[in-house]
DSSP file (Angstrom, degrees, kcal/mol; ACC not computed):
  #  RESIDUE AA STRUCTURE BP1 BP2  ACC     N-H-->O    O-->H-N    N-H-->O    O-->H-N    TCO  KAPPA ALPHA  PHI   PSI    X-CA   Y-CA   Z-CA
    1    1 A X              0   0    0      0, 0.0     2,-0.3     0, 0.0    21,-0.0   0.000 360.0 360.0 360.0 135.1  125.8  101.9  144.3
    2    2 A X        -     0   0    0      1,-0.1     2,-0.4     0, 0.0    23,-0.0  -0.518 360.0-130.9 -74.9 133.5  128.0  102.1  141.3
    3    3 A X        -     0   0    0     -2,-0.3     2,-0.4    22,-0.0    -1,-0.1  -0.728  21.2-150.3 -85.2 131.0  127.3  104.8  138.8
    4    4 A X        -     0   0    0     -2,-0.4     3,-0.1     1,-0.1    19,-0.0  -0.821  18.5-173.0-103.7 139.9  127.0  103.6  135.2
    5    5 A X  S    S+     0   0    0     -2,-0.4     2,-0.5     1,-0.3    -1,-0.1   0.753  80.5  41.7 -97.8 -30.7  127.9  105.7  132.3
    6    6 A X  S    S-     0   0    0      2,-0.0     2,-0.6     0, 0.0    -1,-0.3  -0.975  81.9-137.9-119.3 128.0  126.8  103.3  129.6
    7    7 A X        +     0   0    0     -2,-0.5     2,-0.5    -3,-0.1    17,-0.1  -0.727  23.9 175.2 -89.0 121.9  123.5  101.4  130.1
    8    8 A X        -     0   0    0     -2,-0.6     2,-0.6    15,-0.2    -2,-0.0  -0.988  17.9-151.3-124.8 123.6  123.5   97.8  129.2
    9    9 A X        -     0   0    0     -2,-0.5    -2,-0.0    15,-0.0    46,-0.0  -0.823  20.5-124.6 -95.9 118.9  120.4   95.8  129.9
   10   10 A X        -     0   0    0     -2,-0.6     2,-1.3     1,-0.1    -1,-0.0  -0.269  30.6-105.5 -58.8 149.0  121.1   92.1  130.6
   11   11 A X  S    S+     0   0    0      2,-0.0     2,-0.3    44,-0.0    -1,-0.1  -0.647  70.3 129.0 -83.6  94.2  119.1   89.8  128.3
   12   12 A X        -     0   0    0     -2,-1.3    43,-0.3     1,-0.1     3,-0.1  -0.914  61.7-128.6-139.1 163.5  116.4   88.4  130.7
   13   13 A X  S    S+     0   0    0     -2,-0.3    42,-0.4     1,-0.2     2,-0.3   0.902  92.3  17.0 -80.4 -43.5  112.6   88.1  130.6
   14   14 A X        -     0   0    0     40,-0.1     2,-0.4    41,-0.1    -1,-0.2  -0.939  62.4-160.1-132.7 153.2  112.0   89.8  134.0
   15   15 A X  E     -A   53   0A   0     38,-2.0    38,-3.0    -2,-0.3     2,-0.1  -0.993  18.6-129.4-132.1 137.1  114.0   92.0  136.4
   16   16 A X  E  >  -A   52   0A   0     -2,-0.4     4,-2.4    36,-0.2     3,-0.4  -0.417  34.7-103.9 -79.2 163.2  113.4   92.5  140.1
   17   17 A X  H  > S+     0   0    0     34,-0.5     4,-2.5     1,-0.2     5,-0.1   0.845 121.4  54.7 -60.3 -35.3  113.3   96.1  141.4
   18   18 A X  H  > S+     0   0    0      2,-0.2     4,-2.1     1,-0.2    -1,-0.2   0.890 109.2  47.7 -64.4 -39.1  116.8   95.8  142.9
   19   19 A X  H  > S+     0   0    0     -3,-0.4     4,-2.9     2,-0.2    -2,-0.2   0.908 111.7  50.0 -66.8 -42.3  118.2   94.8  139.5
   20   20 A X  H  X S+     0   0    0     -4,-2.4     4,-2.7     1,-0.2     6,-0.4   0.911 109.9  51.7 -62.3 -42.0  116.3   97.6  137.8
   21   21 A X  H  X>S+     0   0    0     -4,-2.5     4,-1.9    -5,-0.2     5,-0.7   0.914 112.8  44.8 -60.6 -43.8  117.7  100.0  140.4
   22   22 A X  H  <5S+     0   0    0     -4,-2.1    -2,-0.2     2,-0.2    -1,-0.2   0.913 115.4  46.8 -67.9 -42.8  121.3   98.8  139.8
   23   23 A X  H  <5S+     0   0    0     -4,-2.9    -2,-0.2     1,-0.2   -15,-0.2   0.911 123.5  32.4 -65.9 -43.4  120.9   98.8  136.0
   24   24 A X  H  <5S-     0   0    0     -4,-2.7    -1,-0.2    -5,-0.2    -2,-0.2   0.668  99.2-126.6 -91.7 -17.5  119.4  102.3  135.8
   25   25 A X  T  <5 +     0   0    0     -4,-1.9     2,-0.4    -5,-0.3    -3,-0.2   0.758  68.2 128.4  75.3  23.8  121.0  104.0  138.7
   26   26 A X      < -     0   0    0     -5,-0.7    -1,-0.3    -6,-0.4    -2,-0.2  -0.955  63.0-115.2-116.4 130.4  117.6  105.0  140.1
   27   27 A X    >>  -     0   0    0     -2,-0.4     4,-2.1     1,-0.1     3,-0.7  -0.257  25.1-116.6 -62.4 148.1  116.7  104.2  143.7
   28   28 A X  H 3> S+     0   0    0      1,-0.2     4,-2.3     2,-0.2     5,-0.2   0.849 114.6  55.0 -55.6 -37.7  113.8  101.7  144.3
   29   29 A X  H 3> S+     0   0    0      1,-0.2     4,-1.8     2,-0.2    -1,-0.2   0.850 108.2  49.5 -66.9 -31.1  111.6  104.4  146.0
   30   30 A X  H <> S+     0   0    0     -3,-0.7     4,-3.0     2,-0.2     5,-0.2   0.894 108.9  52.6 -71.4 -40.2  112.0  106.6  142.9
   31   31 A X  H  X S+     0   0    0     -4,-2.1     4,-2.2     1,-0.2    -2,-0.2   0.913 109.6  48.8 -60.0 -42.7  111.1  103.7  140.6
   32   32 A X  H  X S+     0   0    0     -4,-2.3     4,-1.4     2,-0.2    -1,-0.2   0.894 112.1  49.0 -64.8 -39.0  107.9  103.1  142.7
   33   33 A X  H  X S+     0   0    0     -4,-1.8     4,-1.8     2,-0.2     3,-0.4   0.937 110.6  49.7 -64.9 -46.7  107.1  106.9  142.5
   34   34 A X  H  X S+     0   0    0     -4,-3.0     4,-3.7     1,-0.2     7,-0.2   0.881 105.7  57.9 -60.5 -37.3  107.6  107.0  138.7
   35   35 A X  H  < S+     0   0    0     -4,-2.2    -1,-0.2     1,-0.2    -2,-0.2   0.878 108.5  46.1 -59.2 -37.2  105.4  103.9  138.4
   36   36 A X  H  < S+     0   0    0     -4,-1.4    -1,-0.2    -3,-0.4    -2,-0.2   0.814 120.4  38.8 -75.7 -29.5  102.6  105.9  140.1
   37   37 A X  H  < S+     0   0    0     -4,-1.8     2,-0.9     1,-0.2    -2,-0.2   0.872 115.3  49.4 -87.3 -41.2  103.2  109.0  137.9
   38   38 A X    ><  -     0   0    0     -4,-3.7     3,-2.1    -5,-0.2    -1,-0.2  -0.840  66.6-168.8-105.8  97.7  104.0  107.4  134.5
   39   39 A X  T 3  S+     0   0    0     -2,-0.9    -1,-0.1     1,-0.3    -4,-0.1   0.599  79.7  72.8 -66.1 -10.3  101.2  104.9  133.9
   40   40 A X  T 3  S+     0   0    0      1,-0.1     2,-1.0    -3,-0.0    -1,-0.3   0.687  79.0  81.0 -78.5 -16.7  103.1  103.5  130.9
   41   41 A X    <   +     0   0    0     -3,-2.1     2,-0.4    -7,-0.2    -1,-0.1  -0.800  60.2 162.6 -88.2 106.1  105.6  101.9  133.4
   42   42 A X        -     0   0    0     -2,-1.0    15,-0.1    12,-0.0    -3,-0.1  -0.702  17.7-168.3-131.3  80.3  103.6   98.8  134.3
   43   43 A X        -     0   0    0     -2,-0.4    10,-0.2     1,-0.1     2,-0.0  -0.363  28.0-112.9 -66.6 148.8  105.7   96.0  135.9
   44   44 A X  E     -B   52   0A   0      8,-2.3     8,-2.8     7,-0.0     2,-0.4  -0.322  30.7-133.4 -70.7 164.0  104.0   92.6  136.3
   45   45 A X  E     -B   51   0A   0      6,-0.2     6,-0.2    76,-0.2     2,-0.1  -0.962   5.5-138.3-124.1 141.3  103.3   91.4  139.9
   46   46 A X    >   -     0   0    0      4,-2.1     3,-2.0    -2,-0.4     6,-0.0  -0.318  41.5 -94.2 -81.0 175.5  104.0   88.1  141.5
   47   47 A X  T 3  S+     0   0    0      1,-0.3    -1,-0.1     2,-0.1    -2,-0.0   0.822 130.7  53.6 -60.5 -30.2  101.4   86.5  143.8
   48   48 A X  T 3  S-     0   0    0      2,-0.1    -1,-0.3     1,-0.0    -2,-0.0   0.220 122.3-109.6 -90.6  15.5  103.3   88.0  146.7
   49   49 A X    <   +     0   0    0     -3,-2.0     2,-0.2     1,-0.2    -2,-0.1   0.588  66.5 150.2  70.9  14.8  103.0   91.5  145.0
   50   50 A X        -     0   0    0      1,-0.1    -4,-2.1   -34,-0.0     2,-0.3  -0.544  49.2-113.4 -74.5 145.3  106.7   91.8  144.1
   51   51 A X  E     - B   0  45A   0     -6,-0.2   -34,-0.5    -2,-0.2     2,-0.5  -0.598  26.6-168.1 -81.8 138.0  107.3   93.8  140.9
   52   52 A X  E     -AB  16  44A   0     -8,-2.8    -8,-2.3    -2,-0.3     2,-0.3  -0.951  11.9-157.0-126.2 110.1  108.8   92.1  137.9
   53   53 A X  E     -A   15   0A   0    -38,-3.0   -38,-2.0    -2,-0.5     2,-0.2  -0.602   3.3-145.3 -88.3 145.6  109.9   94.6  135.2
   54   54 A X     >  -     0   0    0     -2,-0.3     4,-2.0   -40,-0.2     3,-0.4  -0.594  33.4-100.6 -99.7 167.5  110.2   93.7  131.5
   55   55 A X  H  > S+     0   0    0    -42,-0.4     4,-2.5   -43,-0.3     5,-0.2   0.887 124.2  56.6 -55.8 -40.7  112.9   95.1  129.2
   56   56 A X  H  > S+     0   0    0      1,-0.2     4,-2.1     2,-0.2    -1,-0.2   0.883 105.5  51.9 -59.8 -38.4  110.3   97.5  127.8
   57   57 A X  H  > S+     0   0    0     -3,-0.4     4,-2.6     2,-0.2    -1,-0.2   0.916 109.2  49.6 -63.8 -43.1  109.8   98.9  131.3
   58   58 A X  H  X S+     0   0    0     -4,-2.0     4,-2.6     1,-0.2    -2,-0.2   0.911 109.7  50.8 -62.7 -41.9  113.6   99.3  131.7
   59   59 A X  H  X S+     0   0    0     -4,-2.5     4,-1.9     1,-0.2    -1,-0.2   0.900 111.4  48.1 -63.2 -39.8  113.8  101.2  128.4
   60   60 A X  H  X S+     0   0    0     -4,-2.1     4,-2.9     2,-0.2    -2,-0.2   0.909 110.5  51.6 -65.2 -41.7  111.0  103.5  129.5
   61   61 A X  H  X S+     0   0    0     -4,-2.6     4,-2.8     1,-0.2    -2,-0.2   0.911 109.5  49.7 -62.0 -42.4  112.6  104.1  132.9
   62   62 A X  H  X S+     0   0    0     -4,-2.6     4,-2.1     2,-0.2    -1,-0.2   0.884 111.7  48.8 -64.1 -37.1  115.9  105.0  131.2
   63   63 A X  H  X S+     0   0    0     -4,-1.9     4,-2.5     2,-0.2    -2,-0.2   0.918 112.0  48.3 -67.2 -43.1  114.0  107.4  128.9
   64   64 A X  H  X S+     0   0    0     -4,-2.9     4,-2.8     2,-0.2     5,-0.3   0.924 110.9  51.2 -61.5 -44.5  112.2  109.0  131.9
   65   65 A X  H  X>S+     0   0    0     -4,-2.8     4,-3.1     1,-0.2     5,-0.7   0.916 110.6  49.1 -59.6 -43.7  115.5  109.3  133.7
   66   66 A X  I  X>S+     0   0    0     -4,-2.1     5,-2.5     1,-0.2     4,-1.3   0.929 112.8  47.3 -61.7 -45.7  117.0  111.0  130.7
   67   67 A X  I  <5S+     0   0    0     -4,-2.5     6,-2.9     3,-0.2    -2,-0.2   0.917 121.1  36.0 -62.7 -43.6  114.1  113.4  130.3
   68   68 A X  I  <5S+     0   0    0     -4,-2.8    -2,-0.2     4,-0.2    -3,-0.2   0.922 129.0  28.1 -78.5 -45.1  114.1  114.3  134.0
   69   69 A X  I  <5S+     0   0    0     -4,-3.1    -3,-0.2    -5,-0.3    -2,-0.1   0.859 131.5  27.8 -91.0 -37.5  117.8  114.3  135.0
   70   70 A X  I  <<S+     0   0    0     -4,-1.3    -3,-0.2    -5,-0.7    -4,-0.1   0.890 130.6  33.9 -92.6 -44.7  119.6  115.2  131.7
   71   71 A X  S   <S-     0   0    0     -5,-2.5    -3,-0.2     2,-0.0    -4,-0.1   0.500  99.8-131.7 -92.2  -3.0  117.1  117.3  129.8
   72   72 A X        +     0   0    0     -6,-0.3    -4,-0.2     1,-0.2    -3,-0.1   0.801  44.2 164.2  61.1  35.0  115.6  118.8  133.0
   73   73 A X        -     0   0    0     -6,-2.9    -1,-0.2    -7,-0.2     2,-0.1  -0.453  36.8-121.3 -73.9 154.2  112.0  118.2  132.2
   74   74 A X     >  -     0   0    0     -2,-0.1     4,-2.8     1,-0.1     5,-0.2  -0.425  33.9-100.7 -80.2 170.6  109.3  118.5  134.9
   75   75 A X  H  > S+     0   0    0      1,-0.2     4,-2.3     2,-0.2     5,-0.2   0.944 126.9  47.5 -57.6 -47.6  107.2  115.4  135.6
   76   76 A X  H  > S+     0   0    0      1,-0.2     4,-2.1     2,-0.2    -1,-0.2   0.901 112.4  49.0 -62.4 -41.3  104.4  117.0  133.5
   77   77 A X  H  > S+     0   0    0      2,-0.2     4,-2.5     1,-0.2    -1,-0.2   0.893 110.2  50.6 -65.6 -40.2  106.7  117.9  130.7
   78   78 A X  H  X S+     0   0    0     -4,-2.8     4,-2.6     2,-0.2    -2,-0.2   0.890 108.9  52.3 -65.2 -38.7  108.2  114.4  130.6
   79   79 A X  H  X S+     0   0    0     -4,-2.3     4,-2.2    -5,-0.2    -2,-0.2   0.926 110.9  47.5 -61.7 -44.1  104.7  112.9  130.4
   80   80 A X  H  X S+     0   0    0     -4,-2.1     4,-2.5     2,-0.2    -2,-0.2   0.919 112.0  49.7 -63.0 -43.6  103.9  115.2  127.5
   81   81 A X  H  X S+     0   0    0     -4,-2.5     4,-2.5     1,-0.2    -2,-0.2   0.920 111.2  48.6 -62.6 -44.6  107.1  114.3  125.7
   82   82 A X  H  X S+     0   0    0     -4,-2.6     4,-2.3     1,-0.2    -1,-0.2   0.890 111.1  51.2 -63.3 -38.2  106.5  110.6  126.2
   83   83 A X  H  X S+     0   0    0     -4,-2.2     4,-2.4    -5,-0.2    -2,-0.2   0.918 111.2  47.7 -63.9 -42.9  102.9  111.0  124.9
   84   84 A X  H  X S+     0   0    0     -4,-2.5     4,-2.5     2,-0.2    -2,-0.2   0.886 110.6  52.0 -65.0 -38.8  104.3  112.9  121.8
   85   85 A X  H  X S+     0   0    0     -4,-2.5     4,-2.4     2,-0.2    -1,-0.2   0.902 110.1  48.7 -64.2 -40.5  106.9  110.2  121.2
   86   86 A X  H  X S+     0   0    0     -4,-2.3     4,-2.3     2,-0.2    -2,-0.2   0.928 112.0  48.5 -64.6 -44.8  104.2  107.5  121.4
   87   87 A X  H  X S+     0   0    0     -4,-2.4     4,-2.2     1,-0.2    -2,-0.2   0.888 110.7  51.7 -62.5 -39.2  102.0  109.4  118.9
   88   88 A X  H  X S+     0   0    0     -4,-2.5     4,-2.3     2,-0.2    -1,-0.2   0.918 109.0  49.8 -64.3 -43.7  105.0  109.9  116.6
   89   89 A X  H  X S+     0   0    0     -4,-2.4     4,-1.9     1,-0.2    -2,-0.2   0.904 111.0  49.6 -61.7 -41.2  105.8  106.2  116.6
   90   90 A X  H  X S+     0   0    0     -4,-2.3     4,-1.7     1,-0.2    -1,-0.2   0.888 109.9  51.1 -64.9 -37.9  102.2  105.4  115.8
   91   91 A X  H  X S+     0   0    0     -4,-2.2     4,-2.1     2,-0.2    -2,-0.2   0.888 107.6  53.0 -66.0 -38.6  102.2  107.9  113.0
   92   92 A X  H  X S+     0   0    0     -4,-2.3     4,-2.4     1,-0.2    -1,-0.2   0.886 105.8  54.1 -62.8 -38.2  105.4  106.2  111.6
   93   93 A X  H  X S+     0   0    0     -4,-1.9     4,-1.5     1,-0.2    -1,-0.2   0.906 107.8  50.2 -61.3 -41.3  103.6  102.9  111.7
   94   94 A X  H  < S+     0   0    0     -4,-1.7    -2,-0.2     1,-0.2    -1,-0.2   0.897 111.2  48.6 -63.2 -40.5  100.8  104.5  109.6
   95   95 A X  H  < S+     0   0    0     -4,-2.1     3,-0.4     1,-0.2    -2,-0.2   0.871 110.7  50.4 -68.7 -35.8  103.4  105.8  107.1
   96   96 A X  H  < S+     0   0    0     -4,-2.4     2,-0.5     1,-0.3    -1,-0.2   0.772 116.5  42.5 -73.0 -24.8  105.1  102.5  106.8
   97   97 A X     <  +     0   0    0     -4,-1.5    -1,-0.3    -5,-0.2     6,-0.2  -0.724  64.9 170.0-122.6  80.3  101.8  100.7  106.2
   98   98 A X        +     0   0    0     -2,-0.5     2,-0.8    -3,-0.4    -1,-0.1   0.793  57.4  88.6 -65.4 -26.6   99.8  102.8  103.8
   99   99 A X  S >> S-     0   0    0      1,-0.2     4,-2.2    -3,-0.1     3,-0.5  -0.624  70.1-154.4 -74.1 111.8   97.2  100.1  103.2
  100  100 A X  H 3> S+     0   0    0     -2,-0.8     4,-3.0     1,-0.2     5,-0.2   0.863  90.7  55.7 -56.1 -40.6   94.7  100.8  106.0
  101  101 A X  H 3> S+     0   0    0      1,-0.2     4,-2.0     2,-0.2    -1,-0.2   0.881 109.6  46.1 -64.2 -37.0   93.5   97.2  106.1
  102  102 A X  H <> S+     0   0    0     -3,-0.5     4,-2.5     2,-0.2    -1,-0.2   0.915 113.8  48.5 -70.3 -42.4   97.1   95.9  106.7
  103  103 A X  H  X S+     0   0    0     -4,-2.2     4,-2.5    -6,-0.2    -2,-0.2   0.941 113.0  47.5 -62.3 -47.3   97.8   98.5  109.4
  104  104 A X  H  X S+     0   0    0     -4,-3.0     4,-2.2     1,-0.2    -1,-0.2   0.895 111.7  50.8 -61.4 -40.9   94.5   97.8  111.1
  105  105 A X  H  X S+     0   0    0     -4,-2.0     4,-2.2    -5,-0.2    -1,-0.2   0.914 111.5  47.4 -64.1 -42.6   95.1   94.0  111.0
  106  106 A X  H  X S+     0   0    0     -4,-2.5     4,-2.6     2,-0.2    -2,-0.2   0.888 110.2  52.1 -67.2 -38.2   98.6   94.4  112.5
  107  107 A X  H  X S+     0   0    0     -4,-2.5     4,-2.4     2,-0.2    -1,-0.2   0.895 109.9  49.6 -64.1 -38.9   97.3   96.7  115.2
  108  108 A X  H  X S+     0   0    0     -4,-2.2     4,-2.5     2,-0.2    -2,-0.2   0.916 111.3  48.7 -64.5 -42.5   94.7   94.1  116.1
  109  109 A X  H  X S+     0   0    0     -4,-2.2     4,-2.5     2,-0.2    -2,-0.2   0.912 110.7  51.5 -62.5 -42.2   97.3   91.4  116.2
  110  110 A X  H  X S+     0   0    0     -4,-2.6     4,-2.4     2,-0.2    -2,-0.2   0.930 110.6  47.8 -60.6 -46.3   99.5   93.6  118.4
  111  111 A X  H  X S+     0   0    0     -4,-2.4     4,-2.4     1,-0.2    -2,-0.2   0.908 112.1  49.7 -61.6 -42.7   96.6   94.2  120.9
  112  112 A X  H  X S+     0   0    0     -4,-2.5     4,-2.5     2,-0.2    -1,-0.2   0.896 110.9  49.4 -64.6 -39.5   95.8   90.5  121.0
  113  113 A X  H  X S+     0   0    0     -4,-2.5     4,-2.6     2,-0.2    -2,-0.2   0.895 110.7  49.9 -66.3 -39.5   99.5   89.7  121.7
  114  114 A X  H  X S+     0   0    0     -4,-2.4     4,-2.3     2,-0.2    -2,-0.2   0.906 111.4  49.1 -64.3 -40.4   99.7   92.3  124.4
  115  115 A X  H  X S+     0   0    0     -4,-2.4     4,-2.0     2,-0.2    -2,-0.2   0.919 112.3  48.0 -63.0 -43.6   96.5   90.8  126.0
  116  116 A X  H  X S+     0   0    0     -4,-2.5     4,-2.0     1,-0.2    -2,-0.2   0.901 110.6  51.4 -62.9 -41.6   97.9   87.3  125.8
  117  117 A X  H  X S+     0   0    0     -4,-2.6     4,-1.3     1,-0.2    -1,-0.2   0.902 108.8  51.6 -62.5 -40.7  101.2   88.5  127.3
  118  118 A X  H  < S+     0   0    0     -4,-2.3    -1,-0.2     1,-0.2    -2,-0.2   0.885 109.2  50.1 -63.1 -38.8   99.2   90.1  130.2
  119  119 A X  H  < S+     0   0    0     -4,-2.0    -1,-0.2     1,-0.2    -2,-0.2   0.866 112.3  47.2 -67.4 -35.4   97.4   86.8  130.8
  120  120 A X  H  <        0   0    0     -4,-2.0    -1,-0.2     1,-0.2    -2,-0.2   0.685 360.0 360.0 -80.4 -17.7  100.6   84.9  130.9
  121  121 A X     <        0   0    0     -4,-1.3    -1,-0.2    -5,-0.2   -76,-0.2   0.481 360.0 360.0 -73.9 360.0  102.3   87.4  133.2
């Protein structure tokens, strides 16, 4: 397998585990393990139970890889860091939308879109 120095994610809706492995430089068995450890990596499944990763999943995998391999975090430390990053992003959303009613409305729309996306997957 070719080692990549710069990650470029092809513009597709879904990626099979082999493609994700090639793009990220992470073996499929490691991807499956990370999926079990990091509940935020949630690939869709086909009827035959094959994994279909979305771009967001690939970006999370690349972040996990960076935390574990480059920054030398433990699994637990990487989980904490990802949780803090998520909380920070949510806090930024609050700062960008000072009007509580607008922020709440957008969060509801976001949840509904995620639910719809899950139904269509």
